Each structure stands twice: as C-alpha cells, then as structure tokens.
PDB file of N, CA, C and O in Angstrom:
ATOM      1  N   UNK A   1       0.945  -1.107  -0.135  1.00  0.00           N
ATOM      2  CA  UNK A   1       0.106  -0.295  -0.028  1.00  0.00           C
ATOM      3  C   UNK A   1       0.825   1.050  -0.055  1.00  0.00           C
ATOM      4  O   UNK A   1       1.971   1.064   0.396  1.00  0.00           O
ATOM      5  N   UNK A   2       0.224   2.349  -0.593  1.00  0.00           N
ATOM      6  CA  UNK A   2       1.189   3.448  -0.545  1.00  0.00           C
ATOM      7  C   UNK A   2       0.424   4.582   0.271  1.00  0.00           C
ATOM      8  O   UNK A   2      -0.806   4.523   0.282  1.00  0.00           O
ATOM      9  N   UNK A   3       0.978   5.469   0.861  1.00  0.00           N
ATOM     10  CA  UNK A   3       0.765   6.417   1.788  1.00  0.00           C
ATOM     11  C   UNK A   3       0.402   8.004   0.687  1.00  0.00           C
ATOM     12  O   UNK A   3       1.024   8.340  -0.321  1.00  0.00           O
ATOM     13  N   UNK A   4      -0.626   8.616   1.244  1.00  0.00           N
ATOM     14  CA  UNK A   4      -0.772   9.880   0.533  1.00  0.00           C
ATOM     15  C   UNK A   4      -1.639  10.733   1.562  1.00  0.00           C
ATOM     16  O   UNK A   4      -2.567  10.316   2.255  1.00  0.00           O
ATOM     17  N   UNK A   5      -1.131  12.001   1.500  1.00  0.00           N
ATOM     18  CA  UNK A   5      -1.865  13.207   2.214  1.00  0.00           C
ATOM     19  C   UNK A   5      -2.615  13.828   1.556  1.00  0.00           C
ATOM     20  O   UNK A   5      -2.147  14.666   0.785  1.00  0.00           O
ATOM     21  N   UNK A   6      -3.995  13.631   1.636  1.00  0.00           N
ATOM     22  CA  UNK A   6      -4.833  14.583   0.795  1.00  0.00           C
ATOM     23  C   UNK A   6      -5.515  15.422   1.619  1.00  0.00           C
ATOM     24  O   UNK A   6      -6.049  15.062   2.668  1.00  0.00           O
ATOM     25  N   UNK A   7      -5.517  16.883   1.044  1.00  0.00           N
ATOM     26  CA  UNK A   7      -6.343  17.854   1.479  1.00  0.00           C
ATOM     27  C   UNK A   7      -7.771  18.045   0.930  1.00  0.00           C
ATOM     28  O   UNK A   7      -7.839  18.268  -0.278  1.00  0.00           O
ATOM     29  N   UNK A   8      -8.648  18.005   1.463  1.00  0.00           N
ATOM     30  CA  UNK A   8     -10.011  18.127   1.221  1.00  0.00           C
ATOM     31  C   UNK A   8     -10.591  19.406   1.617  1.00  0.00           C
ATOM     32  O   UNK A   8     -10.097  20.082   2.519  1.00  0.00           O
ATOM     33  N   UNK A   9     -11.729  19.787   0.899  1.00  0.00           N
ATOM     34  CA  UNK A   9     -12.732  20.843   1.342  1.00  0.00           C
ATOM     35  C   UNK A   9     -13.847  20.313   1.242  1.00  0.00           C
ATOM     36  O   UNK A   9     -14.136  19.948   0.102  1.00  0.00           O
ATOM     37  N   UNK A  10     -14.858  20.070   2.318  1.00  0.00           N
ATOM     38  CA  UNK A  10     -15.970  19.640   2.265  1.00  0.00           C
ATOM     39  C   UNK A  10     -17.168  20.542   2.961  1.00  0.00           C
ATOM     40  O   UNK A  10     -16.849  21.455   3.723  1.00  0.00           O
ATOM     41  N   UNK A  11     -18.410  20.290   2.707  1.00  0.00           N
ATOM     42  CA  UNK A  11     -19.201  21.156   3.346  1.00  0.00           C
ATOM     43  C   UNK A  11     -19.342  21.053   4.930  1.00  0.00           C
ATOM     44  O   UNK A  11     -19.440  19.963   5.494  1.00  0.00           O
ATOM     45  N   UNK A  12     -19.345  22.196   5.560  1.00  0.00           N
ATOM     46  CA  UNK A  12     -19.289  22.075   7.107  1.00  0.00           C
ATOM     47  C   UNK A  12     -20.541  21.826   7.507  1.00  0.00           C
ATOM     48  O   UNK A  12     -21.210  22.774   7.918  1.00  0.00           O
ATOM     49  N   UNK A  13     -21.074  20.570   7.468  1.00  0.00           N
ATOM     50  CA  UNK A  13     -22.346  20.282   8.099  1.00  0.00           C
ATOM     51  C   UNK A  13     -22.281  18.739   8.433  1.00  0.00           C
ATOM     52  O   UNK A  13     -21.386  18.062   7.927  1.00  0.00           O
ATOM     53  N   UNK A  14     -23.060  18.266   9.137  1.00  0.00           N
ATOM     54  CA  UNK A  14     -23.137  17.017  10.014  1.00  0.00           C
ATOM     55  C   UNK A  14     -23.224  15.792   9.024  1.00  0.00           C
ATOM     56  O   UNK A  14     -24.185  15.889   8.262  1.00  0.00           O
ATOM     57  N   UNK A  15     -22.516  14.755   8.865  1.00  0.00           N
ATOM     58  CA  UNK A  15     -22.404  13.803   7.747  1.00  0.00           C
ATOM     59  C   UNK A  15     -21.619  13.922   6.846  1.00  0.00           C
ATOM     60  O   UNK A  15     -21.437  12.926   6.146  1.00  0.00           O
ATOM     61  N   UNK A  16     -20.978  14.996   6.577  1.00  0.00           N
ATOM     62  CA  UNK A  16     -19.931  15.303   5.460  1.00  0.00           C
ATOM     63  C   UNK A  16     -18.862  14.479   5.505  1.00  0.00           C
ATOM     64  O   UNK A  16     -18.418  13.819   4.566  1.00  0.00           O
ATOM     65  N   UNK A  17     -18.367  14.538   6.853  1.00  0.00           N
ATOM     66  CA  UNK A  17     -16.878  13.706   7.220  1.00  0.00           C
ATOM     67  C   UNK A  17     -17.131  12.149   7.187  1.00  0.00           C
ATOM     68  O   UNK A  17     -16.227  11.384   6.850  1.00  0.00           O
ATOM     69  N   UNK A  18     -18.191  11.768   7.491  1.00  0.00           N
ATOM     70  CA  UNK A  18     -18.719  10.373   7.491  1.00  0.00           C
ATOM     71  C   UNK A  18     -18.650   9.637   6.057  1.00  0.00           C
ATOM     72  O   UNK A  18     -18.252   8.524   5.714  1.00  0.00           O
ATOM     73  N   UNK A  19     -19.298  10.914   5.252  1.00  0.00           N
ATOM     74  CA  UNK A  19     -19.432  10.384   3.774  1.00  0.00           C
ATOM     75  C   UNK A  19     -18.171  10.520   3.164  1.00  0.00           C
ATOM     76  O   UNK A  19     -18.029   9.952   2.081  1.00  0.00           O
ATOM     77  N   UNK A  20     -17.393  11.040   3.549  1.00  0.00           N
ATOM     78  CA  UNK A  20     -15.911  10.798   2.916  1.00  0.00           C
ATOM     79  C   UNK A  20     -15.275   9.643   3.485  1.00  0.00           C
ATOM     80  O   UNK A  20     -14.629   8.970   2.682  1.00  0.00           O
ATOM     81  N   UNK A  21     -15.305   9.220   4.773  1.00  0.00           N
ATOM     82  CA  UNK A  21     -14.652   8.317   5.424  1.00  0.00           C
ATOM     83  C   UNK A  21     -15.170   6.871   4.823  1.00  0.00           C
ATOM     84  O   UNK A  21     -14.523   5.826   4.883  1.00  0.00           O
ATOM     85  N   UNK A  22     -16.407   7.024   4.261  1.00  0.00           N
ATOM     86  CA  UNK A  22     -17.128   5.933   3.706  1.00  0.00           C
ATOM     87  C   UNK A  22     -16.776   5.411   2.344  1.00  0.00           C
ATOM     88  O   UNK A  22     -16.745   4.293   1.828  1.00  0.00           O
ATOM     89  N   UNK A  23     -16.467   6.906   1.869  1.00  0.00           N
ATOM     90  CA  UNK A  23     -15.650   6.740   0.391  1.00  0.00           C
ATOM     91  C   UNK A  23     -14.400   6.148   0.384  1.00  0.00           C
ATOM     92  O   UNK A  23     -14.032   5.372  -0.497  1.00  0.00           O
ATOM     93  N   UNK A  24     -13.702   6.503   1.381  1.00  0.00           N
ATOM     94  CA  UNK A  24     -12.254   6.331   1.408  1.00  0.00           C
ATOM     95  C   UNK A  24     -12.389   4.415   1.394  1.00  0.00           C
ATOM     96  O   UNK A  24     -11.735   3.641   0.696  1.00  0.00           O
ATOM     97  N   UNK A  25     -13.279   4.141   2.243  1.00  0.00           N
ATOM     98  CA  UNK A  25     -13.239   2.729   2.739  1.00  0.00           C
ATOM     99  C   UNK A  25     -13.548   2.025   1.635  1.00  0.00           C
ATOM    100  O   UNK A  25     -12.915   1.023   1.302  1.00  0.00           O
ATOM    101  N   UNK A  26     -14.821   2.627   0.803  1.00  0.00           N
ATOM    102  CA  UNK A  26     -15.195   1.889  -0.342  1.00  0.00           C
ATOM    103  C   UNK A  26     -14.339   1.730  -1.690  1.00  0.00           C
ATOM    104  O   UNK A  26     -14.459   0.905  -2.596  1.00  0.00           O
ATOM    105  N   UNK A  27     -13.403   2.828  -1.522  1.00  0.00           N
ATOM    106  CA  UNK A  27     -12.294   2.731  -2.705  1.00  0.00           C
ATOM    107  C   UNK A  27     -11.045   1.900  -1.938  1.00  0.00           C
ATOM    108  O   UNK A  27      -9.904   2.231  -2.265  1.00  0.00           O
ATOM    109  N   UNK A  28     -11.155   1.186  -1.264  1.00  0.00           N
ATOM    110  CA  UNK A  28     -10.437   0.366  -0.446  1.00  0.00           C
ATOM    111  C   UNK A  28      -9.162   1.000   0.244  1.00  0.00           C
ATOM    112  O   UNK A  28      -8.082   0.413   0.317  1.00  0.00           O
ATOM    113  N   UNK A  29      -9.406   2.247   0.735  1.00  0.00           N
ATOM    114  CA  UNK A  29      -8.140   2.935   1.361  1.00  0.00           C
ATOM    115  C   UNK A  29      -8.474   2.603   2.763  1.00  0.00           C
ATOM    116  O   UNK A  29      -9.500   2.058   3.170  1.00  0.00           O
ATOM    117  N   UNK A  30      -7.298   3.075   3.541  1.00  0.00           N
ATOM    118  CA  UNK A  30      -7.390   3.127   4.813  1.00  0.00           C
ATOM    119  C   UNK A  30      -6.933   4.048   5.436  1.00  0.00           C
ATOM    120  O   UNK A  30      -5.706   4.121   5.363  1.00  0.00           O
ATOM    121  N   UNK A  31      -7.594   5.063   6.242  1.00  0.00           N
ATOM    122  CA  UNK A  31      -7.652   6.284   6.991  1.00  0.00           C
ATOM    123  C   UNK A  31      -6.345   6.194   8.111  1.00  0.00           C
ATOM    124  O   UNK A  31      -6.529   5.526   9.129  1.00  0.00           O
ATOM    125  N   UNK A  32      -5.129   6.825   7.917  1.00  0.00           N
ATOM    126  CA  UNK A  32      -4.291   6.608   9.047  1.00  0.00           C
ATOM    127  C   UNK A  32      -4.012   7.825   9.678  1.00  0.00           C
ATOM    128  O   UNK A  32      -3.220   7.737  10.617  1.00  0.00           O
ATOM    129  N   UNK A  33      -4.500   9.065   9.386  1.00  0.00           N
ATOM    130  CA  UNK A  33      -4.722  10.008  10.433  1.00  0.00           C
ATOM    131  C   UNK A  33      -5.391  11.146   9.772  1.00  0.00           C
ATOM    132  O   UNK A  33      -5.108  11.322   8.587  1.00  0.00           O
ATOM    133  N   UNK A  34      -6.333  12.047  10.407  1.00  0.00           N
ATOM    134  CA  UNK A  34      -7.328  13.000  10.038  1.00  0.00           C
ATOM    135  C   UNK A  34      -6.807  14.050  10.957  1.00  0.00           C
ATOM    136  O   UNK A  34      -6.396  13.815  12.093  1.00  0.00           O
ATOM    137  N   UNK A  35      -6.856  15.363  10.326  1.00  0.00           N
ATOM    138  CA  UNK A  35      -6.522  16.765  10.983  1.00  0.00           C
ATOM    139  C   UNK A  35      -7.434  17.571  10.236  1.00  0.00           C
ATOM    140  O   UNK A  35      -7.429  17.862   9.040  1.00  0.00           O
ATOM    141  N   UNK A  36      -8.409  17.954  11.383  1.00  0.00           N
ATOM    142  CA  UNK A  36      -9.097  19.213  10.870  1.00  0.00           C
ATOM    143  C   UNK A  36      -8.440  20.558  11.004  1.00  0.00           C
ATOM    144  O   UNK A  36      -8.016  21.105  12.021  1.00  0.00           O
ATOM    145  N   UNK A  37      -8.447  20.983   9.723  1.00  0.00           N
ATOM    146  CA  UNK A  37      -7.301  22.409   9.841  1.00  0.00           C
ATOM    147  C   UNK A  37      -8.226  23.367  10.124  1.00  0.00           C
ATOM    148  O   UNK A  37      -7.865  24.142  11.009  1.00  0.00           O
ATOM    149  N   UNK A  38      -9.429  23.587   9.603  1.00  0.00           N
ATOM    150  CA  UNK A  38     -10.074  24.861   9.815  1.00  0.00           C
ATOM    151  C   UNK A  38     -11.362  25.006   9.087  1.00  0.00           C
ATOM    152  O   UNK A  38     -11.538  24.319   8.081  1.00  0.00           O
ATOM    153  N   UNK A  39     -12.460  25.994   9.574  1.00  0.00           N
ATOM    154  CA  UNK A  39     -13.704  26.038   8.952  1.00  0.00           C
ATOM    155  C   UNK A  39     -13.713  27.406   8.422  1.00  0.00           C
ATOM    156  O   UNK A  39     -13.403  28.421   9.045  1.00  0.00           O
ATOM    157  N   UNK A  40     -14.152  27.312   7.044  1.00  0.00           N
ATOM    158  CA  UNK A  40     -14.248  29.004   6.507  1.00  0.00           C
ATOM    159  C   UNK A  40     -15.433  28.933   5.454  1.00  0.00           C
ATOM    160  O   UNK A  40     -15.591  28.046   4.616  1.00  0.00           O
ATOM    161  N   UNK A  41     -16.221  30.027   5.661  1.00  0.00           N
ATOM    162  CA  UNK A  41     -17.478  30.028   4.808  1.00  0.00           C
ATOM    163  C   UNK A  41     -17.960  29.005   4.415  1.00  0.00           C
ATOM    164  O   UNK A  41     -18.083  28.722   3.224  1.00  0.00           O
ATOM    165  N   UNK A  42     -18.337  28.229   5.455  1.00  0.00           N
ATOM    166  CA  UNK A  42     -19.293  27.039   5.304  1.00  0.00           C
ATOM    167  C   UNK A  42     -18.558  25.995   4.892  1.00  0.00           C
ATOM    168  O   UNK A  42     -19.276  25.076   4.497  1.00  0.00           O
ATOM    169  N   UNK A  43     -17.296  25.754   4.824  1.00  0.00           N
ATOM    170  CA  UNK A  43     -16.604  24.789   4.541  1.00  0.00           C
ATOM    171  C   UNK A  43     -15.599  24.007   5.267  1.00  0.00           C
ATOM    172  O   UNK A  43     -15.135  24.844   6.042  1.00  0.00           O
ATOM    173  N   UNK A  44     -15.079  23.071   5.449  1.00  0.00           N
ATOM    174  CA  UNK A  44     -13.966  22.692   6.137  1.00  0.00           C
ATOM    175  C   UNK A  44     -13.308  21.930   5.503  1.00  0.00           C
ATOM    176  O   UNK A  44     -13.617  21.019   4.734  1.00  0.00           O
ATOM    177  N   UNK A  45     -11.896  22.522   6.013  1.00  0.00           N
ATOM    178  CA  UNK A  45     -10.485  21.921   5.449  1.00  0.00           C
ATOM    179  C   UNK A  45      -9.804  20.861   6.145  1.00  0.00           C
ATOM    180  O   UNK A  45      -9.512  21.181   7.298  1.00  0.00           O
ATOM    181  N   UNK A  46      -9.422  19.577   5.773  1.00  0.00           N
ATOM    182  CA  UNK A  46      -9.020  18.725   6.411  1.00  0.00           C
ATOM    183  C   UNK A  46      -8.116  18.093   5.571  1.00  0.00           C
ATOM    184  O   UNK A  46      -8.279  17.901   4.366  1.00  0.00           O
ATOM    185  N   UNK A  47      -6.738  17.636   6.536  1.00  0.00           N
ATOM    186  CA  UNK A  47      -5.603  16.835   5.786  1.00  0.00           C
ATOM    187  C   UNK A  47      -6.105  15.266   6.170  1.00  0.00           C
ATOM    188  O   UNK A  47      -6.410  14.942   7.318  1.00  0.00           O
ATOM    189  N   UNK A  48      -6.136  14.403   5.079  1.00  0.00           N
ATOM    190  CA  UNK A  48      -6.132  13.014   5.553  1.00  0.00           C
ATOM    191  C   UNK A  48      -5.196  12.359   4.901  1.00  0.00           C
ATOM    192  O   UNK A  48      -4.891  12.526   3.720  1.00  0.00           O
ATOM    193  N   UNK A  49      -4.591  11.387   5.882  1.00  0.00           N
ATOM    194  CA  UNK A  49      -3.325  10.727   5.458  1.00  0.00           C
ATOM    195  C   UNK A  49      -4.204   9.339   5.412  1.00  0.00           C
ATOM    196  O   UNK A  49      -4.863   8.863   6.336  1.00  0.00           O
ATOM    197  N   UNK A  50      -3.995   8.698   3.770  1.00  0.00           N
ATOM    198  CA  UNK A  50      -4.572   7.573   3.576  1.00  0.00           C
ATOM    199  C   UNK A  50      -3.621   6.456   2.846  1.00  0.00           C
ATOM    200  O   UNK A  50      -2.857   6.830   1.956  1.00  0.00           O
ATOM    201  N   UNK A  51      -3.683   5.029   3.250  1.00  0.00           N
ATOM    202  CA  UNK A  51      -3.186   4.207   2.465  1.00  0.00           C
ATOM    203  C   UNK A  51      -3.950   3.685   1.467  1.00  0.00           C
ATOM    204  O   UNK A  51      -5.121   3.397   1.715  1.00  0.00           O
ATOM    205  N   UNK A  52      -3.435   3.491   0.243  1.00  0.00           N
ATOM    206  CA  UNK A  52      -4.323   3.120  -0.917  1.00  0.00           C
ATOM    207  C   UNK A  52      -3.628   1.816  -1.399  1.00  0.00           C
ATOM    208  O   UNK A  52      -2.438   1.640  -1.137  1.00  0.00           O
ATOM    209  N   UNK A  53      -4.178   1.111  -1.935  1.00  0.00           N
ATOM    210  CA  UNK A  53      -3.790  -0.111  -2.498  1.00  0.00           C
ATOM    211  C   UNK A  53      -2.920   0.013  -3.618  1.00  0.00           C
ATOM    212  O   UNK A  53      -3.329   0.956  -4.295  1.00  0.00           O
ATOM    213  N   UNK A  54      -1.772  -0.576  -4.194  1.00  0.00           N
ATOM    214  CA  UNK A  54      -1.106  -0.189  -5.050  1.00  0.00           C
ATOM    215  C   UNK A  54      -0.095   1.016  -4.649  1.00  0.00           C
ATOM    216  O   UNK A  54       0.394   1.235  -3.540  1.00  0.00           O
ATOM    217  N   UNK A  55       0.081   1.734  -5.853  1.00  0.00           N
ATOM    218  CA  UNK A  55       0.639   2.910  -5.821  1.00  0.00           C
ATOM    219  C   UNK A  55       0.012   4.429  -6.254  1.00  0.00           C
ATOM    220  O   UNK A  55       0.578   5.500  -6.035  1.00  0.00           O
ATOM    221  N   UNK A  56      -1.417   4.235  -6.983  1.00  0.00           N
ATOM    222  CA  UNK A  56      -1.879   5.031  -7.427  1.00  0.00           C
ATOM    223  C   UNK A  56      -3.067   5.381  -6.965  1.00  0.00           C
ATOM    224  O   UNK A  56      -3.955   4.528  -6.971  1.00  0.00           O
ATOM    225  N   UNK A  57      -3.334   6.701  -6.468  1.00  0.00           N
ATOM    226  CA  UNK A  57      -4.330   7.128  -5.804  1.00  0.00           C
ATOM    227  C   UNK A  57      -5.586   7.313  -6.845  1.00  0.00           C
ATOM    228  O   UNK A  57      -6.714   7.322  -6.352  1.00  0.00           O
ATOM    229  N   UNK A  58      -5.473   7.425  -7.930  1.00  0.00           N
ATOM    230  CA  UNK A  58      -6.357   7.932  -9.182  1.00  0.00           C
ATOM    231  C   UNK A  58      -7.938   7.390  -8.730  1.00  0.00           C
ATOM    232  O   UNK A  58      -8.888   8.171  -8.775  1.00  0.00           O
ATOM    233  N   UNK A  59      -8.076   6.146  -8.347  1.00  0.00           N
ATOM    234  CA  UNK A  59      -9.798   5.731  -8.182  1.00  0.00           C
ATOM    235  C   UNK A  59     -10.140   6.281  -6.809  1.00  0.00           C
ATOM    236  O   UNK A  59     -11.288   6.648  -6.555  1.00  0.00           O
ATOM    237  N   UNK A  60      -9.282   6.335  -6.034  1.00  0.00           N
ATOM    238  CA  UNK A  60      -9.849   6.922  -4.548  1.00  0.00           C
ATOM    239  C   UNK A  60     -10.057   8.461  -5.067  1.00  0.00           C
ATOM    240  O   UNK A  60     -11.244   8.740  -4.900  1.00  0.00           O
ATOM    241  N   UNK A  61      -9.486   9.342  -5.522  1.00  0.00           N
ATOM    242  CA  UNK A  61      -9.688  10.775  -5.797  1.00  0.00           C
ATOM    243  C   UNK A  61     -10.768  10.724  -6.888  1.00  0.00           C
ATOM    244  O   UNK A  61     -11.522  11.690  -6.774  1.00  0.00           O
ATOM    245  N   UNK A  62     -10.997  10.148  -7.611  1.00  0.00           N
ATOM    246  CA  UNK A  62     -12.373  10.219  -8.381  1.00  0.00           C
ATOM    247  C   UNK A  62     -13.702   9.733  -7.435  1.00  0.00           C
ATOM    248  O   UNK A  62     -14.827  10.206  -7.596  1.00  0.00           O
ATOM    249  N   UNK A  63     -13.385   8.759  -6.475  1.00  0.00           N
ATOM    250  CA  UNK A  63     -14.668   8.514  -5.623  1.00  0.00           C
ATOM    251  C   UNK A  63     -14.830   9.955  -4.710  1.00  0.00           C
ATOM    252  O   UNK A  63     -15.957  10.427  -4.558  1.00  0.00           O
ATOM    253  N   UNK A  64     -13.836  10.507  -4.215  1.00  0.00           N
ATOM    254  CA  UNK A  64     -13.964  11.578  -3.432  1.00  0.00           C
ATOM    255  C   UNK A  64     -14.546  12.866  -4.006  1.00  0.00           C
ATOM    256  O   UNK A  64     -15.290  13.711  -3.507  1.00  0.00           O
ATOM    257  N   UNK A  65     -13.992  12.759  -5.179  1.00  0.00           N
ATOM    258  CA  UNK A  65     -14.489  14.169  -6.256  1.00  0.00           C
ATOM    259  C   UNK A  65     -16.002  14.165  -6.622  1.00  0.00           C
ATOM    260  O   UNK A  65     -16.635  15.112  -7.086  1.00  0.00           O
ATOM    261  N   UNK A  66     -16.548  12.683  -6.268  1.00  0.00           N
ATOM    262  CA  UNK A  66     -17.821  12.552  -7.030  1.00  0.00           C
ATOM    263  C   UNK A  66     -18.855  12.798  -5.942  1.00  0.00           C
ATOM    264  O   UNK A  66     -20.035  12.920  -6.272  1.00  0.00           O
ATOM    265  N   UNK A  67     -18.487  12.878  -4.658  1.00  0.00           N
ATOM    266  CA  UNK A  67     -19.271  13.400  -3.568  1.00  0.00           C
ATOM    267  C   UNK A  67     -19.682  14.867  -3.753  1.00  0.00           C
ATOM    268  O   UNK A  67     -18.911  15.815  -3.904  1.00  0.00           O
ATOM    269  N   UNK A  68     -20.915  14.898  -3.719  1.00  0.00           N
ATOM    270  CA  UNK A  68     -21.439  16.496  -3.788  1.00  0.00           C
ATOM    271  C   UNK A  68     -20.929  17.325  -2.358  1.00  0.00           C
ATOM    272  O   UNK A  68     -21.187  17.087  -1.178  1.00  0.00           O
ATOM    273  N   UNK A  69     -20.116  18.373  -2.978  1.00  0.00           N
ATOM    274  CA  UNK A  69     -19.653  19.518  -2.148  1.00  0.00           C
ATOM    275  C   UNK A  69     -18.274  19.350  -1.804  1.00  0.00           C
ATOM    276  O   UNK A  69     -17.588  20.220  -1.268  1.00  0.00           O
ATOM    277  N   UNK A  70     -17.811  17.968  -2.194  1.00  0.00           N
ATOM    278  CA  UNK A  70     -16.138  17.585  -1.869  1.00  0.00           C
ATOM    279  C   UNK A  70     -15.145  18.046  -2.791  1.00  0.00           C
ATOM    280  O   UNK A  70     -15.315  17.712  -3.963  1.00  0.00           O
ATOM    281  N   UNK A  71     -14.184  18.714  -2.523  1.00  0.00           N
ATOM    282  CA  UNK A  71     -13.153  19.100  -3.469  1.00  0.00           C
ATOM    283  C   UNK A  71     -11.797  18.637  -3.026  1.00  0.00           C
ATOM    284  O   UNK A  71     -11.457  18.889  -1.870  1.00  0.00           O
ATOM    285  N   UNK A  72     -10.959  17.963  -3.854  1.00  0.00           N
ATOM    286  CA  UNK A  72      -9.813  17.387  -3.402  1.00  0.00           C
ATOM    287  C   UNK A  72      -8.856  18.480  -3.636  1.00  0.00           C
ATOM    288  O   UNK A  72      -8.809  18.819  -4.818  1.00  0.00           O
ATOM    289  N   UNK A  73      -8.086  19.122  -2.846  1.00  0.00           N
ATOM    290  CA  UNK A  73      -7.323  20.438  -2.950  1.00  0.00           C
ATOM    291  C   UNK A  73      -5.916  20.006  -3.219  1.00  0.00           C
ATOM    292  O   UNK A  73      -5.412  20.718  -4.087  1.00  0.00           O
ATOM    293  N   UNK A  74      -5.220  19.204  -2.827  1.00  0.00           N
ATOM    294  CA  UNK A  74      -3.808  18.758  -3.191  1.00  0.00           C
ATOM    295  C   UNK A  74      -3.496  17.191  -2.764  1.00  0.00           C
ATOM    296  O   UNK A  74      -4.244  16.681  -1.930  1.00  0.00           O
ATOM    297  N   UNK A  75      -2.622  16.570  -3.206  1.00  0.00           N
ATOM    298  CA  UNK A  75      -2.469  15.073  -3.256  1.00  0.00           C
ATOM    299  C   UNK A  75      -0.860  14.924  -2.841  1.00  0.00           C
ATOM    300  O   UNK A  75      -0.029  15.259  -3.685  1.00  0.00           O
ATOM    301  N   UNK A  76      -0.534  14.557  -1.892  1.00  0.00           N
ATOM    302  CA  UNK A  76       1.093  14.450  -1.577  1.00  0.00           C
ATOM    303  C   UNK A  76       1.390  12.987  -1.559  1.00  0.00           C
ATOM    304  O   UNK A  76       0.610  12.263  -0.939  1.00  0.00           O
ATOM    305  N   UNK A  77       2.246  12.554  -2.059  1.00  0.00           N
ATOM    306  CA  UNK A  77       2.867  11.105  -1.399  1.00  0.00           C
ATOM    307  C   UNK A  77       3.602  11.259  -0.189  1.00  0.00           C
ATOM    308  O   UNK A  77       4.479  12.122  -0.155  1.00  0.00           O
ATOM    309  N   UNK A  78       3.356  10.489   0.895  1.00  0.00           N
ATOM    310  CA  UNK A  78       4.072  10.452   1.994  1.00  0.00           C
ATOM    311  C   UNK A  78       5.251   9.489   2.065  1.00  0.00           C
ATOM    312  O   UNK A  78       5.012   8.283   2.013  1.00  0.00           O
ATOM    313  N   UNK A  79       6.583   9.949   2.187  1.00  0.00           N
ATOM    314  CA  UNK A  79       7.579   8.768   2.238  1.00  0.00           C
ATOM    315  C   UNK A  79       7.786   8.173   3.473  1.00  0.00           C
ATOM    316  O   UNK A  79       8.566   7.227   3.579  1.00  0.00           O
TER     317      UNK A  79
END
C-alpha cells in the first residue's frame, strides 16, 4: 500500500466527514490520520493521510470528487 496526504474541502455540516470516510473505505483505502485544519465560509478543510492499494490514488480521488460538495485540494505522496 502507498500513503498519500490528501487535503480536502467539504461542506461544514453533519455527515459530510462520514461520507468522505465511507468513500475512502469503498475505494479500498485506509485512513491513517485525519486533521481538521479550519472551517471557513461554510466549508471545512481537512488533511487526511490514507493508505491506498497499489501506488496510484486515482480511483480514490475519483470517488472523493464524486461526493457532492467535496473538493480534493492537494495530493502529496508520504515517504
């Protein structure tokens, strides 16, 4: 598995983070850490470190981007 730090913006409302966590599991990912950075203008900004099968996070990113209101801001490999 490969590790990636993914920064996301999501709606700042109940259930949004749960939907993201479920999507990560659906894509075969494993959350290793999560940091809530801030909330601004009705959106939360979070850093999530995720282990994904193989070495390519493309499937995970597509699943995350398909969630209404969720935007992947950055993706950084973790060494």
